[in-house]
C-alpha angles and dihedrals in degrees: 000000000000111000091201095069113118105256093202090079089071132214095314092072090051093059117103123204149305095204105235100159130040115187114196126186102223089180136356091217121106124183090211131065102208114192093229099043116132097199121103124212093020089149090067121088106223114161132206112245107241089208086074094062096084089050091049091053090046092051091051097046097043092052125089087237097070113118137186094273143020141170124222114210123194102215147126097085129022104298094195092066082083117075123261090247089065090062091043088058093042091053093050091050093047095053093042090052091050089049092049089057094044089246104124087115090068116110095245126173131178123214139181127202110207141167086231095228093116099042115121136148091286092055091048089054089050092051091049100047092045094041091236116168111223124223116183132195119218127150103207134264119016100262093047094044096044093049088076110008104071139144118248091262089061096254116137119248100211098099094053092043089055091050087054092051090049089053091052090052093044091053093041093239110157118226144169129218140229116199123190110218118214133171089272091071099046097086094047111056093142091053092047092049094048092047092060095040096046092049094050094250103142103154109065136164121194118219106191111218106270139198100244141135114340089347096088101177139035134209088218100075134113138038094286092057091046090056091048091050091051089053090046093054093044090055092044091052093047091052092050091052091052095047127091090213104032129193106243116216119215091217093058095041093054094051093044090051092054094046095046091047091049088233133153123199116229092180138354132224092257093064102030111090116250097004081111126031118193124193127187127212091272096052096257111144139202139169135218113045115014087219089070093061112126092352114146124209140172092236100047106015102220124352089220115109098201144296125292090235094059110028139039120226092247092049090052091063089063094058123104089237094059092044091054093049094044094047092053093042090052092049090051092051090047091053090052092049092050098044111028128073090202093062094106090059099048106024097226107319134258122308095213092060091047090051097047096042099038105017093240141073088220092078134101130205119038136179086248094058091050091055097034101044118002101051096043090048092049091050092050096046092049089051093048090053089059091059131234118328119264127238124222090278092054095255124134115255138176116246111255124246123233121253111271107231 
């Protein structure tokens, strides 16, 4: 282990794993060219070799970081540019590999994160027969969505994304949503809220546009945008309280869960080694933020720790590369713990944001943590101080929860 790690963080920071999330790049190709995308070479169709799947399962299960459950997410490109039969074969291999290791008792789930433009009845059948959980990405009403989420010919993708969402509803396939927030949405919280509600999208997570990867700037920066975002969230929350079928925001639910459980985070899965394992189409792997997979930098070289073919996960922690990354990540978490009153609600922030905003993992506050943690927490605490909402008769009531599809 690295002797330079700050010991004041205690034993919790020294804990690795368990692996709860495995992000695999089934293909580098994406059919969209979103203005805020961080991925390079997304116009190239490079495909993950399914013959590597048994080795991936072996590497996980042979490691000391294997836990009782994990989710595998096909991501980092548009997974549905591959045919449904590819995922049929992948699913067979995954479950056979788990069986070969006597691990069918693991709580294993398979997910896909898609822009929804290719979803049709055949894809819904594929999700159902392979028990694949669908996550979709849509940014709101057509004009807001199409301002940034376009095909390479400049045509907006909203119409096809909505057809995909309609197919999910028609086939009764449950899904959740990620929505990237840009400056375009800040003046229209009511419109944004009603878009999700009216289209039956009740489970939403906001990813505020970030400076990351090849996307070197963001429209969501500065004190003025922070104030607008605060107003946006306040309005969104008020609308959800008033609604019989509210849109539930991931950001609020996570904070409420911590507060109600009287919990404090001492770390999060994005800065604890081997809580997340990310694998690119070539079999190269990394840990910490999936956004760091296969990224090259002057300071760290590559964030990859090795290739599945050549190195076990445990062996990778003995490399100089891992030691350098972990030392800086630990210093960054330590700085957050020492200097930020929100530490117990975020566990030290995300290394990818620290790297892209400050050039180092050994940094603390970022624009991303202000938007992702501080402002949502402030909005919630201010609302809690006002007391429970009132019904039409002036009595306190708890906000309703949406139907779980």
